[in-house]
MOPAC internal coordinates of N, CA, C and O (Angstrom, degrees):
PM7 1SCF
backbone

  N    0.0000 0     0.00 0     0.00 0    0    0    0
  C    1.4499 1     0.00 0     0.00 0    1    0    0
  C    1.5277 1   109.00 1     0.00 0    2    1    0
  O    1.2310 1   121.10 1   -39.89 1    3    2    1
  N    1.2918 1   115.50 1   140.11 1    3    2    1
  C    1.4592 1   121.65 1   178.42 1    5    3    2
  C    1.5262 1   108.98 1   -75.01 1    6    5    3
  O    1.2310 1   120.42 1   -37.95 1    7    6    5
  N    1.3232 1   116.81 1   142.05 1    7    6    5
  C    1.4649 1   122.52 1  -175.96 1    9    7    6
  C    1.5300 1   111.23 1   -54.17 1   10    9    7
  O    1.2310 1   119.74 1   135.70 1   11   10    9
  N    1.3021 1   118.09 1   -44.30 1   11   10    9
  C    1.4612 1   121.05 1  -179.79 1   13   11   10
  C    1.5184 1   112.27 1   -59.05 1   14   13   11
  O    1.2310 1   120.95 1   137.57 1   15   14   13
  N    1.3350 1   115.78 1   -42.43 1   15   14   13
  C    1.4676 1   119.94 1   177.61 1   17   15   14
  C    1.5231 1   110.35 1   -63.12 1   18   17   15
  O    1.2310 1   121.12 1   138.65 1   19   18   17
  N    1.3142 1   115.45 1   -41.35 1   19   18   17
  C    1.4728 1   120.27 1  -178.55 1   21   19   18
  C    1.5345 1   110.63 1   -65.12 1   22   21   19
  O    1.2310 1   120.08 1   138.06 1   23   22   21
  N    1.3224 1   117.45 1   -41.94 1   23   22   21
  C    1.4705 1   121.21 1   178.14 1   25   23   22
  C    1.5287 1   109.27 1   -60.72 1   26   25   23
  O    1.2310 1   120.38 1   135.57 1   27   26   25
  N    1.3341 1   116.89 1   -44.43 1   27   26   25
  C    1.4608 1   120.46 1  -179.72 1   29   27   26
  C    1.5268 1   111.11 1   -62.15 1   30   29   27
  O    1.2310 1   120.51 1   134.87 1   31   30   29
  N    1.3420 1   116.63 1   -45.13 1   31   30   29
  C    1.4656 1   120.52 1   179.56 1   33   31   30
  C    1.5286 1   110.65 1   -60.29 1   34   33   31
  O    1.2310 1   120.25 1   133.72 1   35   34   33
  N    1.3233 1   117.12 1   -46.28 1   35   34   33
  C    1.4680 1   120.72 1   179.99 1   37   35   34
  C    1.5262 1   111.30 1   -64.41 1   38   37   35
  O    1.2310 1   120.51 1   141.35 1   39   38   37
  N    1.3209 1   116.62 1   -38.65 1   39   38   37
  C    1.4754 1   120.48 1   178.77 1   41   39   38
  C    1.5223 1   110.26 1   -64.78 1   42   41   39
  O    1.2310 1   120.86 1   134.84 1   43   42   41
  N    1.3297 1   115.96 1   -45.16 1   43   42   41
  C    1.4614 1   119.70 1  -178.70 1   45   43   42
  C    1.5296 1   111.49 1   -67.42 1   46   45   43
  O    1.2310 1   119.58 1   145.00 1   47   46   45
  N    1.3234 1   118.40 1   -35.00 1   47   46   45
  C    1.4692 1   121.18 1   176.79 1   49   47   46
  C    1.5283 1   111.09 1   -62.20 1   50   49   47
  O    1.2310 1   120.76 1   149.68 1   51   50   49
  N    1.3210 1   116.16 1   -30.32 1   51   50   49
  C    1.4604 1   120.39 1  -178.95 1   53   51   50
  C    1.5258 1   111.86 1   -93.08 1   54   53   51
  O    1.2310 1   121.57 1  -175.43 1   55   54   53
  N    1.3211 1   114.60 1     4.57 1   55   54   53
  C    1.4689 1   122.28 1   178.99 1   57   55   54
  C    1.5327 1   110.76 1    53.81 1   58   57   55
  O    1.2310 1   121.38 1  -129.26 1   59   58   57
  N    1.3144 1   114.97 1    50.74 1   59   58   57
  C    1.4604 1   121.99 1   177.28 1   61   59   58
  C    1.5244 1   109.22 1  -110.28 1   62   61   59
  O    1.2310 1   120.57 1   -38.79 1   63   62   61
  N    1.3033 1   116.52 1   141.21 1   63   62   61
  C    1.4626 1   120.32 1   172.91 1   65   63   62
  C    1.5288 1   108.45 1   -80.16 1   66   65   63
  O    1.2310 1   121.37 1   -13.31 1   67   66   65
  N    1.3250 1   114.98 1   166.69 1   67   66   65
  C    1.4713 1   119.16 1   174.95 1   69   67   66
  C    1.5304 1   109.78 1   -57.05 1   70   69   67
  O    1.2310 1   120.69 1   136.77 1   71   70   69
  N    1.3220 1   116.29 1   -43.23 1   71   70   69
  C    1.4668 1   120.59 1  -177.67 1   73   71   70
  C    1.5337 1   111.48 1   -63.68 1   74   73   71
  O    1.2310 1   120.56 1   139.62 1   75   74   73
  N    1.3286 1   116.53 1   -40.38 1   75   74   73
  C    1.4667 1   119.64 1  -179.63 1   77   75   74
  C    1.5231 1   111.76 1   -65.72 1   78   77   75
  O    1.2310 1   120.47 1   134.13 1   79   78   77
  N    1.3231 1   116.71 1   -45.87 1   79   78   77
  C    1.4701 1   119.41 1   179.47 1   81   79   78
  C    1.5216 1   110.50 1   -67.34 1   82   81   79
  O    1.2310 1   120.32 1   138.80 1   83   82   81
  N    1.3153 1   117.00 1   -41.20 1   83   82   81
  C    1.4723 1   120.24 1   178.99 1   85   83   82
  C    1.5215 1   110.43 1   -58.37 1   86   85   83
  O    1.2310 1   120.49 1   136.20 1   87   86   85
  N    1.3321 1   116.67 1   -43.80 1   87   86   85
  C    1.4659 1   120.20 1   179.91 1   89   87   86
  C    1.5271 1   110.63 1   -64.56 1   90   89   87
  O    1.2310 1   120.29 1   134.70 1   91   90   89
  N    1.3305 1   117.05 1   -45.30 1   91   90   89
  C    1.4702 1   120.77 1   179.87 1   93   91   90
  C    1.5279 1   112.09 1   -61.08 1   94   93   91
  O    1.2310 1   120.83 1   144.81 1   95   94   93
  N    1.3367 1   116.02 1   -35.19 1   95   94   93
  C    1.4640 1   120.93 1  -177.14 1   97   95   94
  C    1.5262 1   112.84 1   -91.16 1   98   97   95
  O    1.2310 1   120.04 1   174.86 1   99   98   97
  N    1.3200 1   117.54 1    -5.14 1   99   98   97
  C    1.4606 1   120.53 1  -179.11 1  101   99   98
  C    1.5096 1   112.98 1    71.81 1  102  101   99
  O    1.2310 1   120.87 1  -145.11 1  103  102  101
  N    1.3340 1   115.95 1    34.89 1  103  102  101
  C    1.4636 1   121.82 1  -179.86 1  105  103  102
  C    1.5221 1   109.60 1  -118.88 1  106  105  103
  O    1.2310 1   120.68 1   -16.43 1  107  106  105
  N    1.3048 1   116.30 1   163.57 1  107  106  105
  C    1.4620 1   119.18 1   172.05 1  109  107  106
  C    1.5293 1   108.06 1   -81.46 1  110  109  107
  O    1.2310 1   120.97 1   -24.13 1  111  110  109
  N    1.3208 1   115.76 1   155.87 1  111  110  109
  C    1.4677 1   120.33 1   177.56 1  113  111  110
  C    1.5260 1   109.18 1   -61.11 1  114  113  111
  O    1.2310 1   120.38 1   140.91 1  115  114  113
  N    1.3260 1   116.87 1   -39.09 1  115  114  113
  C    1.4719 1   120.61 1  -178.94 1  117  115  114
  C    1.5265 1   111.23 1   -63.00 1  118  117  115
  O    1.2310 1   119.96 1   137.88 1  119  118  117
  N    1.3303 1   117.68 1   -42.12 1  119  118  117
  C    1.4695 1   118.95 1  -178.47 1  121  119  118
  C    1.5270 1   110.74 1   -70.62 1  122  121  119
  O    1.2310 1   119.77 1   141.85 1  123  122  121
  N    1.3293 1   118.05 1   -38.15 1  123  122  121
  C    1.4639 1   120.21 1   176.64 1  125  123  122
  C    1.5231 1   110.46 1   -64.92 1  126  125  123
  O    1.2310 1   120.42 1   138.24 1  127  126  125
  N    1.3085 1   116.81 1   -41.76 1  127  126  125
  C    1.4589 1   120.86 1   177.69 1  129  127  126
  C    1.5265 1   110.85 1   -60.30 1  130  129  127
  O    1.2310 1   120.64 1   138.84 1  131  130  129
  N    1.3264 1   116.39 1   -41.16 1  131  130  129
  C    1.4740 1   120.78 1   178.49 1  133  131  130
  C    1.5214 1   111.51 1   -63.62 1  134  133  131
  O    1.2310 1   120.28 1   142.55 1  135  134  133
  N    1.3340 1   117.07 1   -37.45 1  135  134  133
  C    1.4677 1   120.90 1   177.39 1  137  135  134
  C    1.5244 1   109.69 1   -65.47 1  138  137  135
  O    1.2310 1   120.62 1   132.01 1  139  138  137
  N    1.3319 1   116.42 1   -47.99 1  139  138  137
  C    1.4648 1   120.17 1  -178.12 1  141  139  138
  C    1.5219 1   112.55 1   -63.18 1  142  141  139
  O    1.2310 1   120.23 1   147.62 1  143  142  141
  N    1.3249 1   117.17 1   -32.38 1  143  142  141
  C    1.4727 1   120.78 1   179.14 1  145  143  142
  C    1.5300 1   111.98 1   -85.91 1  146  145  143
  O    1.2310 1   120.52 1  -178.54 1  147  146  145
  N    1.3287 1   116.61 1     1.46 1  147  146  145
  C    1.4732 1   122.97 1  -177.24 1  149  147  146
  C    1.5204 1   112.15 1    60.91 1  150  149  147
  O    1.2310 1   120.69 1  -149.47 1  151  150  149
  N    1.3180 1   116.28 1    30.53 1  151  150  149
  C    1.4603 1   121.38 1   175.07 1  153  151  150
  C    1.5240 1   110.69 1   -89.31 1  154  153  151
  O    1.2310 1   120.66 1   162.59 1  155  154  153
  N    1.3378 1   116.34 1   -17.41 1  155  154  153
  C    1.4652 1   121.84 1   179.63 1  157  155  154
  C    1.5193 1   108.31 1  -133.33 1  158  157  155
  O    1.2310 1   121.17 1   -34.64 1  159  158  157
  N    1.3164 1   115.36 1   145.36 1  159  158  157
  C    1.4643 1   121.27 1   176.54 1  161  159  158
  C    1.5232 1   106.71 1   -98.92 1  162  161  159
  O    1.2310 1   120.31 1   -65.06 1  163  162  161
  N    1.3412 1   117.02 1   114.94 1  163  162  161
  C    1.4630 1   119.39 1  -177.03 1  165  163  162
  C    1.5306 1   112.02 1   -72.63 1  166  165  163
  O    1.2310 1   120.91 1   -34.73 1  167  166  165
  N    1.3112 1   115.87 1   145.27 1  167  166  165
  C    1.4625 1   120.88 1   175.48 1  169  167  166
  C    1.5193 1   109.02 1   -73.61 1  170  169  167
  O    1.2310 1   120.60 1   -10.83 1  171  170  169
  N    1.3089 1   116.45 1   169.17 1  171  170  169
  C    1.4555 1   120.91 1   177.87 1  173  171  170
  C    1.5323 1   110.38 1   -61.88 1  174  173  171
  O    1.2310 1   120.27 1   142.08 1  175  174  173
  N    1.3145 1   117.09 1   -37.92 1  175  174  173
  C    1.4714 1   120.56 1   178.53 1  177  175  174
  C    1.5303 1   110.02 1   -61.09 1  178  177  175
  O    1.2310 1   120.22 1   135.59 1  179  178  177
  N    1.3203 1   117.19 1   -44.41 1  179  178  177
  C    1.4636 1   120.95 1   179.34 1  181  179  178
  C    1.5222 1   110.29 1   -65.73 1  182  181  179
  O    1.2310 1   120.09 1   139.11 1  183  182  181
  N    1.3270 1   117.43 1   -40.89 1  183  182  181
  C    1.4677 1   120.45 1   177.61 1  185  183  182
  C    1.5254 1   110.89 1   -61.54 1  186  185  183
  O    1.2310 1   120.34 1   138.53 1  187  186  185
  N    1.3278 1   116.96 1   -41.47 1  187  186  185
  C    1.4656 1   120.47 1   178.06 1  189  187  186
  C    1.5292 1   111.03 1   -63.85 1  190  189  187
  O    1.2310 1   120.41 1   139.37 1  191  190  189
  N    1.3341 1   116.81 1   -40.63 1  191  190  189
  C    1.4674 1   120.52 1   178.05 1  193  191  190
  C    1.5272 1   110.88 1   -63.57 1  194  193  191
  O    1.2310 1   120.92 1   136.91 1  195  194  193
  N    1.3331 1   115.85 1   -43.09 1  195  194  193
  C    1.4619 1   119.87 1  -179.93 1  197  195  194
  C    1.5199 1   111.35 1   -65.09 1  198  197  195
  O    1.2310 1   120.49 1   135.82 1  199  198  197
  N    1.3222 1   116.66 1   -44.18 1  199  198  197
  C    1.4678 1   120.07 1   178.80 1  201  199  198
  C    1.5239 1   110.33 1   -59.82 1  202  201  199
  O    1.2310 1   120.33 1   135.60 1  203  202  201
  N    1.3157 1   116.98 1   -44.40 1  203  202  201
  C    1.4584 1   121.24 1   179.39 1  205  203  202
  C    1.5283 1   110.81 1   -63.65 1  206  205  203
  O    1.2310 1   120.27 1   134.73 1  207  206  205
  N    1.3162 1   117.09 1   -45.27 1  207  206  205
  C    1.4602 1   121.56 1  -179.08 1  209  207  206
  C    1.5238 1   111.72 1   -65.13 1  210  209  207
  O    1.2310 1   120.40 1   149.93 1  211  210  209
  N    1.3318 1   116.84 1   -30.07 1  211  210  209
  C    1.4652 1   121.55 1   178.97 1  213  211  210
  C    1.5261 1   112.04 1   -88.31 1  214  213  211
  O    1.2310 1   120.51 1   169.19 1  215  214  213
  N    1.3321 1   116.64 1   -10.81 1  215  214  213
  C    1.4599 1   120.54 1   179.94 1  217  215  214
  C    1.5158 1   113.54 1    72.41 1  218  217  215
  O    1.2310 1   121.04 1  -144.65 1  219  218  217
  N    1.3383 1   115.62 1    35.35 1  219  218  217
  C    1.4630 1   120.21 1   179.14 1  221  219  218
  C    1.5208 1   110.05 1  -126.69 1  222  221  219
  O    1.2310 1   120.83 1   -17.66 1  223  222  221
  N    1.3251 1   116.01 1   162.34 1  223  222  221
  C    1.4637 1   120.62 1   173.37 1  225  223  222
  C    1.5311 1   108.23 1   -72.29 1  226  225  223
  O    1.2310 1   120.55 1   -28.27 1  227  226  225
  N    1.3049 1   116.56 1   151.73 1  227  226  225
  C    1.4667 1   121.60 1  -177.38 1  229  227  226
  C    1.5232 1   112.30 1   -53.49 1  230  229  227
  O    1.2310 1   120.18 1   138.73 1  231  230  229
  N    1.3378 1   117.25 1   -41.27 1  231  230  229
  C    1.4713 1   118.84 1  -177.17 1  233  231  230
  C    1.5266 1   112.67 1   -63.53 1  234  233  231
  O    1.2310 1   120.40 1   158.42 1  235  234  233
  N    1.3316 1   116.84 1   -21.58 1  235  234  233
  C    1.4612 1   119.44 1  -179.56 1  237  235  234
  C    1.5237 1   112.79 1   -71.71 1  238  237  235
  O    1.2310 1   119.82 1   168.47 1  239  238  237
  N    1.3241 1   117.95 1   -11.53 1  239  238  237
  C    1.4624 1   120.38 1   173.13 1  241  239  238
  C    1.5254 1   111.22 1   -76.50 1  242  241  239
  O    1.2310 1   120.81 1   166.79 1  243  242  241
  N    1.3248 1   116.05 1   -13.21 1  243  242  241
  C    1.4551 1   120.42 1  -178.22 1  245  243  242
  C    1.5206 1   113.06 1  -106.51 1  246  245  243
  O    1.2310 1   120.10 1   149.26 1  247  246  245
  N    1.3243 1   117.42 1   -30.74 1  247  246  245
  C    1.4604 1   121.29 1   179.35 1  249  247  246
  C    1.5103 1   110.21 1  -164.84 1  250  249  247
  O    1.2310 1   121.10 1   -19.19 1  251  250  249
  N    1.3328 1   115.50 1   160.81 1  251  250  249
  C    1.4635 1   120.90 1   178.25 1  253  251  250
  C    1.5165 1   109.84 1   -83.47 1  254  253  251
  O    1.2310 1   120.81 1   -24.13 1  255  254  253
  N    1.3057 1   116.06 1   155.87 1  255  254  253
  C    1.4615 1   120.88 1   176.65 1  257  255  254
  C    1.5098 1   112.73 1    86.33 1  258  257  255
  O    1.2310 1   122.16 1    10.59 1  259  258  257
  N    1.3245 1   113.47 1  -169.41 1  259  258  257
  C    1.4623 1   120.87 1  -179.16 1  261  259  258
  C    1.5312 1   110.73 1   -79.59 1  262  261  259
  O    1.2310 1   120.25 1   -28.86 1  263  262  261
  N    1.3299 1   117.12 1   151.14 1  263  262  261
  C    1.4649 1   119.22 1   177.08 1  265  263  262
  C    1.5210 1   109.87 1   -66.22 1  266  265  263
  O    1.2310 1   120.25 1   -29.34 1  267  266  265
  N    1.3245 1   117.12 1   150.66 1  267  266  265
  C    1.4614 1   119.50 1   179.68 1  269  267  266
  C    1.5257 1   111.16 1   -67.56 1  270  269  267
  O    1.2310 1   120.76 1   -27.22 1  271  270  269
  N    1.3191 1   116.16 1   152.78 1  271  270  269
  C    1.4625 1   120.57 1   175.25 1  273  271  270
  C    1.5231 1   108.92 1   -68.78 1  274  273  271
  O    1.2310 1   121.15 1   -40.85 1  275  274  273
  N    1.3107 1   115.40 1   139.15 1  275  274  273
  C    1.4560 1   119.80 1   176.70 1  277  275  274
  C    1.5204 1   108.94 1   -81.98 1  278  277  275
  O    1.2310 1   120.46 1   -35.46 1  279  278  277
  N    1.3094 1   116.73 1   144.54 1  279  278  277
  C    1.4602 1   118.19 1   177.91 1  281  279  278
  C    1.5243 1   110.26 1   -64.79 1  282  281  279
  O    1.2310 1   120.65 1   -26.67 1  283  282  281
  N    1.3048 1   116.36 1   153.33 1  283  282  281
  C    1.4571 1   121.21 1   177.09 1  285  283  282
  C    1.5233 1   108.17 1   -78.37 1  286  285  283
  O    1.2310 1   121.17 1   -75.66 1  287  286  285
  N    1.2883 1   115.37 1   104.34 1  287  286  285
  C    1.4641 1   121.30 1  -179.11 1  289  287  286
  C    1.5196 1   108.04 1  -114.20 1  290  289  287
  O    1.2310 1   120.01 1   -87.84 1  291  290  289
  N    1.3295 1   117.59 1    92.16 1  291  290  289
  C    1.4665 1   120.56 1  -173.45 1  293  291  290
  C    1.5189 1   113.99 1   -61.59 1  294  293  291
  O    1.2310 1   119.34 1   155.70 1  295  294  293
  N    1.3081 1   118.86 1   -24.30 1  295  294  293
  C    1.4561 1   120.31 1  -177.20 1  297  295  294
  C    1.5329 1   111.89 1   -92.72 1  298  297  295
  O    1.2310 1   120.29 1  -172.80 1  299  298  297
  N    1.3088 1   117.05 1     7.20 1  299  298  297
  C    1.4561 1   121.90 1  -178.10 1  301  299  298
  C    1.5326 1   109.64 1   -73.72 1  302  301  299
  O    1.2310 1   120.41 1   -40.57 1  303  302  301
  N    1.3383 1   116.83 1   139.43 1  303  302  301
  C    1.4612 1   121.11 1   177.64 1  305  303  302
  C    1.5252 1   109.53 1   -72.72 1  306  305  303
  O    1.2310 1   120.93 1   -35.23 1  307  306  305
  N    1.3113 1   115.83 1   144.77 1  307  306  305
  C    1.4606 1   120.91 1   174.92 1  309  307  306
  C    1.5217 1   108.91 1   -90.61 1  310  309  307
  O    1.2310 1   120.79 1   -12.07 1  311  310  309
  N    1.3248 1   116.09 1   167.93 1  311  310  309
  C    1.4615 1   120.41 1   176.24 1  313  311  310
  C    1.5182 1   111.28 1   -60.25 1  314  313  311
  O    1.2310 1   120.42 1   140.78 1  315  314  313
  N    1.3452 1   116.80 1   -39.22 1  315  314  313
  C    1.4683 1   120.67 1   178.58 1  317  315  314
  C    1.5237 1   111.33 1   -63.08 1  318  317  315
  O    1.2310 1   120.33 1   139.26 1  319  318  317
  N    1.3367 1   116.97 1   -40.74 1  319  318  317
  C    1.4637 1   120.54 1   178.30 1  321  319  318
  C    1.5258 1   110.84 1   -60.05 1  322  321  319
  O    1.2310 1   121.36 1   137.21 1  323  322  321
  N    1.3269 1   115.00 1   -42.79 1  323  322  321
  C    1.4646 1   119.50 1  -177.88 1  325  323  322
  C    1.5200 1   110.18 1   -66.65 1  326  325  323
  O    1.2310 1   119.92 1   135.21 1  327  326  325
  N    1.3338 1   117.76 1   -44.79 1  327  326  325
  C    1.4599 1   121.76 1  -179.84 1  329  327  326
  C    1.5237 1   110.77 1   -62.44 1  330  329  327
  O    1.2310 1   120.36 1   139.39 1  331  330  329
  N    1.3172 1   116.91 1   -40.61 1  331  330  329
  C    1.4648 1   121.28 1  -178.62 1  333  331  330
  C    1.5251 1   112.30 1   -80.17 1  334  333  331
  O    1.2310 1   120.20 1   175.01 1  335  334  333
  N    1.3262 1   117.23 1    -4.99 1  335  334  333
  C    1.4553 1   120.72 1   177.97 1  337  335  334
  C    1.5165 1   114.24 1    76.95 1  338  337  335
  O    1.2310 1   120.30 1  -161.52 1  339  338  337
  N    1.3257 1   117.04 1    18.48 1  339  338  337
  C    1.4624 1   120.04 1  -179.91 1  341  339  338
  C    1.5253 1   109.45 1   -79.93 1  342  341  339
  O    1.2310 1   121.77 1   -35.41 1  343  342  341
  N    1.3107 1   114.21 1   144.59 1  343  342  341
  C    1.4639 1   120.44 1   173.86 1  345  343  342
  C    1.5170 1   107.48 1  -102.65 1  346  345  343
  O    1.2310 1   120.91 1   -17.87 1  347  346  345
  N    1.3126 1   115.86 1   162.13 1  347  346  345
  C    1.4675 1   120.58 1  -178.32 1  349  347  346
  C    1.5276 1   112.44 1   -52.56 1  350  349  347
  O    1.2310 1   120.71 1   135.63 1  351  350  349
  N    1.3156 1   116.26 1   -44.37 1  351  350  349
  C    1.4696 1   119.19 1  -176.93 1  353  351  350
  C    1.5378 1   111.85 1   -67.34 1  354  353  351
  O    1.2310 1   120.66 1   155.99 1  355  354  353
  N    1.3781 1   116.34 1   -24.01 1  355  354  353
  C    1.4740 1   120.63 1   179.88 1  357  355  354
  C    1.5127 1   112.79 1   -79.02 1  358  357  355
  O    1.2310 1   119.63 1   161.91 1  359  358  357
  N    1.3300 1   118.31 1   -18.09 1  359  358  357
  C    1.4621 1   121.42 1  -174.55 1  361  359  358
  C    1.5252 1   112.69 1   -74.92 1  362  361  359
  O    1.2310 1   119.83 1   159.17 1  363  362  361
  N    1.2716 1   117.93 1   -20.83 1  363  362  361
  C    1.4841 1   120.46 1  -173.63 1  365  363  362
  C    1.4774 1   113.19 1   -83.61 1  366  365  363
  O    1.2310 1   120.10 1   180.00 1  367  366  365

């Protein structure tokens, strides 16, 4: 499902108008309308605002249900490794 379609479905389930959701998310009605029509690609900040205004987790803007389990990738860098500038070969 396209993000814009998902935002519209969630908004309609909560019986919110475009204006009401736009106000809750701190967006203009025109920009929210553009997102719902898939005429604009929302930034992560806008997606976070929309999720908060709709009362859903961010992943619910992309699909229903729980997020899929990530595969166990033992060689994957952690957030701490990235922040500290460590490379995979440096971790061992």
